[in-house]
C-alpha positions in Angstrom: 78.1 94.9 89.2 76.3 93.2 91.8 73.8 90.8 90.9 70.9 89.9 93.5 69.6 86.6 93.0 65.8 85.4 94.2 63.2 82.9 93.8 59.7 82.1 95.0 60.9 78.5 95.9 63.2 77.8 98.9 66.4 75.7 98.4 64.9 72.9 100.3 61.5 72.9 98.5 63.3 72.8 95.1 65.4 69.8 96.7 62.2 68.1 97.9 60.6 68.5 94.4 63.7 66.9 92.6 64.2 64.2 95.0 62.6 61.6 93.1 65.1 61.1 90.5 68.3 62.1 92.7 69.0 58.3 92.6 68.2 57.7 88.8 70.7 55.7 87.1 70.6 58.5 84.5 72.2 61.1 86.8 75.0 59.2 88.0 78.3 57.8 86.2 82.0 56.2 86.7 83.7 56.5 89.2 80.9 55.6 91.1 80.7 51.5 91.3 78.1 49.4 89.8 77.5 47.9 93.1 76.9 51.3 94.6 74.7 52.4 91.7 72.5 49.1 92.2 72.0 49.9 95.9 70.6 53.4 94.6 67.8 51.6 93.1 66.5 50.3 96.6 64.1 53.2 97.3 63.2 51.4 100.6 64.0 53.9 103.6 67.3 55.7 103.3 69.0 53.1 101.4 70.2 55.1 98.8 71.5 58.0 100.8 73.2 55.5 103.5 75.0 54.0 100.4 76.0 57.2 99.1 77.5 58.5 102.8 79.3 54.9 102.9 81.1 55.5 99.4 82.0 58.9 99.9 83.6 57.8 103.1 85.6 55.3 101.6 86.7 56.6 98.3 90.2 57.5 98.2 89.8 60.6 96.5 89.7 63.6 95.8 91.9 65.2 98.0 90.3 67.9 100.5 91.6 71.5 100.3 93.7 71.2 103.3 95.4 67.9 101.7 95.8 69.6 98.5 97.9 72.6 99.6 98.8 72.0 103.0 99.0 75.4 105.2 98.6 76.6 108.5 95.8 79.1 107.5 92.8 77.9 105.1 94.1 78.7 101.5 90.6 80.3 101.1 91.7 83.1 103.3 94.2 83.9 100.1 90.9 85.5 98.7 89.5 87.9 101.4 90.0 91.5 100.4 91.2 93.7 103.3 88.9 96.6 102.3 85.8 94.2 102.2 86.7 92.0 105.3 83.3 90.5 106.2 83.4 88.5 109.6 80.6 86.1 108.8 82.6 85.2 105.7 85.6 84.4 108.1 83.6 82.5 110.4 82.4 79.9 107.5 86.1 79.6 106.3 86.9 78.9 109.7 84.2 76.3 110.6 84.9 74.0 107.3 88.7 74.5 106.9 89.4 71.2 109.3 86.3 69.1 107.9 88.7 66.5 106.5 89.8 65.7 110.3 87.6 62.6 111.4 87.9 64.0 114.8 86.0 67.2 113.8 83.8 67.7 116.6 81.9 71.0 115.1 79.5 69.2 112.6 76.3 70.4 114.9 77.7 74.0 114.7 78.6 73.7 110.8 75.1 72.3 110.3 73.1 75.2 112.1 75.2 77.8 110.4 74.4 76.1 106.9 70.9 76.1 107.7 70.8 79.7 108.5 72.8 80.4 105.5 70.6 78.7 102.8 67.8 80.6 104.3 69.7 83.8 104.0 71.0 83.2 100.1 67.7 83.9 98.0 68.0 87.4 98.9 71.4 88.2 99.5 73.6 90.4 97.2 76.0 88.5 95.0 79.6 89.6 96.2 83.1 88.5 96.6 82.3 87.7 100.1 79.0 85.5 99.2 81.2 83.7 96.5 83.8 82.8 98.8 81.3 81.2 101.3 79.7 79.3 98.3 83.4 78.1 97.6 84.0 77.2 101.1 80.9 75.4 101.5 81.5 73.4 98.1 85.0 71.9 99.5 83.1 70.8 103.1 80.2 69.0 101.2 82.0 65.4 100.8 82.2 65.9 104.8 79.0 67.3 105.3 77.0 64.2 103.9 77.9 62.2 107.0 76.8 65.0 109.6 73.8 66.6 107.7 70.1 65.4 107.2 69.6 64.2 103.4 67.3 67.4 102.5 69.7 69.9 103.7 72.6 68.4 101.9 71.0 68.2 98.5 69.8 71.8 99.3 72.9 73.1 99.4 74.5 71.2 96.4 71.4 72.6 94.4 71.9 75.9 95.8 75.9 75.9 94.6 75.1 74.4 91.3 72.5 77.3 90.4 75.0 80.0 91.6 77.6 78.4 89.5 75.1 78.6 86.5 74.3 82.3 87.3 77.6 83.5 87.6 77.3 84.4 83.7 75.5 87.2 84.6 78.2 89.0 86.5 80.5 91.1 84.5 84.0 89.8 85.0 85.8 93.3 84.1 83.6 94.9 86.8 83.4 92.2 89.7 86.3 90.1 88.6 86.6 88.4 92.0 82.9 87.4 92.3 82.6 86.4 88.8 85.9 84.3 89.1 85.1 82.8 92.4 81.4 81.6 90.9 82.1 81.2 87.3 85.3 79.4 87.7 86.3 78.1 91.0 83.0 77.0 92.4 82.0 74.6 89.3 85.5 73.6 89.4 85.2 72.4 93.0 82.0 70.7 92.6 83.3 68.8 89.3 86.4 67.9 91.0 84.5 66.7 94.4 81.8 64.9 92.6 83.0 63.4 89.4 80.5 60.6 89.9 77.2 63.0 89.3 76.6 64.2 86.0 75.3 67.4 86.9 78.3 68.3 88.9 80.7 66.5 86.6 79.1 68.5 83.5 80.5 71.6 85.2 83.9 71.1 84.5 83.8 72.6 80.8 82.1 75.5 82.3 84.8 76.3 85.0 87.7 75.7 82.6 86.1 77.8 79.8 85.6 80.9 82.7 89.0 80.3 84.2 90.7 80.6 80.6 89.1 83.4 79.5 89.3 85.7 82.9 93.0 85.1 82.7 93.4 86.3 79.2 90.7 89.0 79.7 91.5 90.4 82.8 95.5 90.5 82.5 97.5 92.7 80.1 99.1 89.9 78.2 102.0 89.9 80.7 100.0 89.2 83.9 99.2 92.5 85.3 95.6 93.7 86.0 94.2 96.8 85.5 94.9 99.4 88.1 91.4 99.9 88.9 91.5 96.2 90.1 94.9 96.3 91.8 93.5 95.7 95.3 92.3 92.3 93.9 95.8 90.9 92.8 96.8 88.9 95.5 93.1 87.6 96.1 92.9 86.6 92.5 96.3 84.9 92.6 95.0 83.1 95.5 91.8 82.0 93.6 94.0 81.0 90.5 96.4 79.1 92.4 93.7 77.1 94.3 92.0 76.3 90.7 95.7 75.5 89.5 96.3 73.0 92.3 93.0 71.2 91.4 94.1 71.2 87.6 97.5 69.6 88.7 95.6 66.4 89.6 94.2 66.1 86.3 96.5 67.0 83.5 94.1 66.7 80.8 91.7 69.3 82.3 94.2 72.2 82.6 93.2 75.9 81.3 94.4 77.0 77.7 98.2 77.4 77.1 97.4 80.9 77.0 96.0 81.1 80.1 98.6 79.0 81.8 101.1 81.8 80.3 99.2 84.6 82.1 99.0 82.7 85.4 102.8 82.2 85.2 103.2 85.7 84.5 101.0 87.1 87.3 103.2 85.4 89.9 106.2 87.6 88.7 104.1 90.8 88.5 102.5 90.0 92.0 106.2 90.2 93.1 106.9 93.2 91.0 104.0 94.8 93.0 105.1 93.9 96.5 106.8 96.1 98.9 110.2 95.2 100.4 109.6 92.7 102.9 106.4 91.3 101.0 103.5 93.7 102.0 101.4 94.7 98.8 101.3 98.0 97.6 98.9 100.6 98.5 97.5 98.0 101.0 98.4 99.5 104.2 98.7 95.9 105.7 101.7 93.7 106.7 103.1 90.6 104.9 101.0 88.1 106.9 102.0 84.1 106.9 99.0 83.3 105.0 100.5 85.7 102.0 103.5 83.8 102.3 101.8 80.5 102.2 99.9 82.0 98.9 103.5 82.6 97.5 104.9 79.4 98.3 102.2 77.4 96.6 102.0 79.9 93.6 105.9 79.2 93.2 105.4 75.4 93.2 102.4 75.3 90.9 103.6 77.8 88.1 106.8 79.9 89.3 110.2 79.5 87.9 113.7 80.1 89.5 114.0 83.4 88.8 110.5 84.3 90.8 112.0 82.1 93.3 115.0 84.2 93.8 112.9 87.5 93.3 110.6 86.2 96.6 113.7 85.3 98.4 115.3 88.9 97.6 112.1 90.5 98.8 110.5 88.4 101.6 113.8 87.0 103.7 116.4 88.9 105.8 119.1 90.4 104.0 121.6 87.8 105.5 119.4 84.8 104.5 118.0 86.2 101.3 119.9 85.1 97.9 120.8 87.7 95.2 119.0 88.4 91.8 120.6 90.8 89.3 118.4 93.5 87.6 119.5 91.9 84.1 117.8 88.5 85.3 114.4 90.0 86.2 113.9 93.6 85.9 112.2 94.8 89.0 110.6 97.7 87.0 107.4 97.5 85.3 105.2 99.6 83.1 101.9 98.8 81.5 100.0 101.2 79.7 96.9 99.2 79.3 97.0 98.7 82.8 97.6 102.3 83.6 100.7 101.3 86.2 104.1 101.5 86.9 106.6 100.4 89.5 110.1 101.7 89.7 112.6 100.1 91.9 116.4 100.0 92.1 116.9 96.4 92.9 115.7 93.3 94.3 116.1 93.6 98.1 114.4 94.2 101.2 116.2 97.4 101.4 115.0 98.4 97.7 113.8 102.1 97.0 110.6 101.7 95.0 107.7 104.0 93.8 104.4 102.4 93.1 102.0 104.7 90.3 98.9 104.3 89.1 96.8 106.8 86.9 93.5 105.0 86.1 90.4 107.0 86.0 91.9 110.5 86.2 93.6 109.7 89.6 97.3 109.6 90.0 98.0 107.4 93.4 101.7 106.8 94.3 103.4 105.1 97.1 107.0 105.7 97.7 108.9 102.9 99.9 112.4 102.7 101.3 113.1 99.5 102.5 110.2 98.7 104.8 109.5 102.2 105.5 106.3 103.8 103.5 107.2 107.3 103.1 104.2 108.6 100.5 101.0 106.7 100.0 97.6 108.0 98.1 96.2 110.0 95.7 98.5 113.2 94.5 95.7 115.8 93.4 96.6 119.3 91.9 94.6 122.6 91.3 95.5 125.4 88.7 94.5 129.1 89.2 94.4 130.4 85.7 93.7 134.5 85.4 92.3 134.2 89.0 89.9 131.3 88.5 90.6 128.2 90.3 90.3 125.1 88.2 90.4 121.9 90.5 91.5 118.5 88.9 88.8 117.3 86.4 87.6 114.2 87.7 86.9 113.3 83.9 89.9 114.0 82.7 92.4 111.1 82.1 96.3 110.8 82.5 98.1 110.0 79.3 101.2 108.3 79.1 104.0 110.3 77.5 107.3 108.6 78.0 108.5 105.7 79.5 112.2 104.6 79.8 114.2 102.2 82.1 117.9 101.2 82.0 120.8 100.4 84.3 120.8 104.2 85.7 117.2 105.3 86.2 113.7 104.6 85.7 111.5 107.2 84.0 107.6 107.6 83.5 105.9 111.0 82.2 102.2 111.5 82.1 100.0 114.3 80.7 96.5 115.8 81.4 94.6 118.1 79.7 93.3 120.9 82.4 91.7 123.0 80.0 92.0 123.4 76.1 94.8 125.9 76.6 96.7 124.5 79.9 98.3 121.1 80.0 100.2 119.8 83.1 103.2 117.3 82.4 104.3 114.9 85.5 107.4 113.0 85.5 108.9 110.7 88.4 112.5 109.5 87.8 114.0 107.2 90.1 118.2 107.0 89.8 119.1 103.5 90.9 122.4 103.7 92.1 122.3 107.2 93.2 119.2 106.6 95.2 117.4 109.7 94.5 114.0 110.5 93.0 112.5 113.3 91.3 108.6 114.2 91.3 108.1 116.9 89.1 105.1 119.0 87.6 105.3 121.3 84.8 102.3 123.3 84.0 101.8 124.7 80.3 99.9 127.4 79.4 99.4 128.5 75.9 99.3 132.2 76.7 101.9 134.2 79.2 98.7 134.4 81.7 99.2 134.5 85.6 98.9 131.0 86.6 99.1 129.3 90.2 99.9 125.5 90.6 99.0 123.7 94.1 99.3 120.2 95.2 99.1 117.6 97.9 101.4 114.5 98.4 100.0 112.3 101.0 102.4 111.3 103.8 102.3 107.7 105.0 100.6 107.0 108.2 104.0 106.5 110.0 105.7 109.3 108.6 106.5 112.6 110.7 108.0 115.7 109.1 110.8 118.1 110.4 111.4 121.4 108.9 114.7 123.1 109.0 114.9 126.7 110.6 116.9 128.2 108.3 116.5 126.7 104.9 113.4 125.1 103.2 114.9 121.6 103.4 112.2 119.0 104.9 113.2 115.8 106.8 110.5 112.6 106.9 111.1 110.2 109.8 109.6 106.7 110.8 110.9 107.2 113.7 114.6 107.3 112.1 115.1 109.6 109.0 114.1 108.2 105.8 114.2 110.9 103.4 115.1 114.6 102.7 113.2 116.9 100.4 114.1 119.7 98.6 111.7 122.0 97.0 114.0 122.9 94.0 111.9 125.8 92.5 112.3 127.9 95.8 115.4 129.3 97.4 117.4 127.2 99.5 117.3 130.0 102.3 114.4 130.8 104.1 115.2 134.4 104.2 115.2 134.9 100.2 111.9 135.1 98.6 110.3 132.6 96.4 107.5 132.0 94.2 105.3 129.7 96.2 105.6 127.5 99.3 106.4 123.9 100.7 104.8 122.8 104.0 102.9 120.3 105.8 99.0 120.7 105.9 96.9 117.9 107.5 99.4 115.2 106.8 99.8 116.2 103.2 102.9 117.8 101.6 101.7 121.2 100.1 103.4 122.7 97.2 102.7 125.9 95.7 104.4 127.7 93.0 103.1 130.7 90.6 104.3 132.3 87.6 103.3 133.5 83.9 102.4 131.0 81.3 104.5 128.2 82.2 106.3 126.7 85.5 108.1 123.9 86.7 107.8 122.4 90.2 110.5 119.7 91.0 110.8 118.0 94.2 114.1 116.2 95.1 114.1 113.1 97.2 117.5 111.8 98.7 116.7 108.3 99.5 120.2 107.4 100.7 120.4 106.9 104.7 124.1 106.9 104.7 124.0 110.6 103.4 121.7 112.2 105.8 124.3 113.4 108.0 126.2 115.1 105.0 125.5 119.0 104.0 122.9 119.4 101.3 122.3 122.3 99.2 120.7 123.6 95.9 120.9 126.3 93.6 118.4 127.4 90.6 121.0 128.0 87.5 120.7 130.6 84.6 120.0 128.9 81.3 121.3 130.9 78.2 120.3 130.8 74.6 122.1 132.8 72.1 124.3 134.3 74.6 121.2 135.5 76.5 119.6 134.2 79.8 116.1 133.0 78.9 113.2 133.5 81.4 112.0 130.9 83.9 109.1 130.4 81.7 111.3 129.3 78.9 113.5 126.8 80.9 115.0 126.4 84.1 118.0 124.3 85.4 118.9 123.4 88.9 122.2 122.2 90.7 121.8 119.7 93.9 124.9 118.7 95.9 124.7 116.5 98.8 128.5 116.0 100.5 130.4 115.8 97.3 127.7 114.4 95.1 126.3 116.8 92.8 123.4 116.3 90.1 122.0 118.9 87.3 118.4 119.0 86.4 117.2 120.9 83.2 113.8 121.4 81.8 112.5 122.9 78.9 109.1 124.7 79.0 109.0 125.8 75.2 109.8 124.1 72.1 113.6 122.3 72.3 115.9 124.5 71.4 119.8 125.0 71.9 120.7 126.4 75.4 123.8 126.3 77.9 123.5 125.5 81.3 126.3 125.2 84.0 128.5 124.7 80.8 126.7 122.1 79.3 125.3 122.5 75.7 121.7 121.0 75.7 118.9 120.6 73.1 116.0 118.4 74.6 113.1 118.7 76.9 114.4 116.9 80.1 118.2 116.3 81.0 119.4 114.9 84.4 123.1 114.0 84.9 125.4 113.4 87.6 128.9 115.3 88.2 131.8 112.5 88.3 134.9 113.3 90.9 136.8 114.4 87.9 134.5 117.4 87.1 133.2 115.6 84.1 129.3 115.1 83.4 127.5 111.8 83.3 124.2 111.6 81.6 121.6 109.9 83.5 118.9 110.3 81.1 117.8 112.9 78.3 114.3 113.3 77.0 114.1 114.7 73.2 
């Protein structure tokens, strides 16, 4: 939600109208010395203002932002949003980031920019860019007193106090970054920078309340944002980290214990939602030096040894990085409340991971193999039932059906109702040690009617697809081979007829399948670079029940072989029954196993 502020009075007029009581003793308090307060009573010329400037230049604290969080880049840059990059905001941050330096000679430029900014604020839309500009000016206020005319300085302070008060009109669940910057960080900075003035000191309670409530209201209880706000995960971590650094200087002003727990969890979850190498999932960005500084500050303020080890594994070179076992901290996470999941085989820059969101009816995925992003974007589908095309309903929701994670696999299954008669069940299975991924869609119709399925998996920008001439195997490269993809529902050889196809169209991996009533479309990804030179093959298997083969719209089985390694996949499309496939007697909905060298089968997962 966007809030527009307007007023018949300009900020300058408000400042002039209230100038008579600015130096009233009732407006000031400790730590302002009494001798400075007495000088405020002298209304001759500019005596009060000069006394205030002198006091600000001589007081020992508080620290500037650059002193509080030393970094090469301004800590305010942590809360810039890539999708909403605003050149004006970045310019203001750049102008104000070195205000604490005595040799700063950009005061004139800052004063001109400030005058223009104040003229614009009465009609500007309140968004995250404007909110971040407010925070930047608030941090610069102590410096500006020595370089701005008195009316201009008071106009800025009045404007910022008003914006902090107006932040209550912003719905934090709809515009979290704007609400927290204006309603939490801005009043906290003003209270921290000017504890001598009652109007700013009294903002402290408002700031602590808003910050505490925002952490507990926005996060899922274990530090994770809703999927709809996932792009704001790092910008919000930056905002809360700056606030946490201020609180570290004044222990008695810490937010609630629940908020502190959520902040510490947030650090862990932000690490989980990072690609190998450090970039944010779904961001399309590389891992910047500024983000590295953000994690360094957050880990110092609220992290622990395990978080630090996870960051070391993800962000540093393998020879330099440490180690962290999955038992110490699971690399996988799923939150039904947040409508997202991260499946990862281990904490490493070479990890294989799949990020999944399923909020607002959209299912987005991002598949990474180390630093290489293989798939990234929304995965839509289309069902044709009895000749009538039914695109994915934008108002329909994905519901979580099952989630399992153990030392062998991470597994997530979702379901959506297409029509009252048709459901689609989508599953994601990452085998950790085996380094394989299975993405499957099962279309289930109550009647044995003709049905067609079509979906589009988005390739990452740097990926190129290469199809084999004789088989339906596909290789994705960037520029080296990253993965081999097998459409298991289709015959291996192109010369054999199949019910569907798989090809590349407009940088999407398009899958098509057809059948009667029920069908199953599984994609197999071999994510092991070491196996790329080994021969690969797959077969659809006969499934028996009561000594008879069942039809493909009842149950299906598949065998995949890469070199000497083999896997078995079985899926029931009807009620669970006692069936046999490849010599295995099964009574479940889904079964995945690997064949050992002895010929025995080791179960990876079985879903009842």
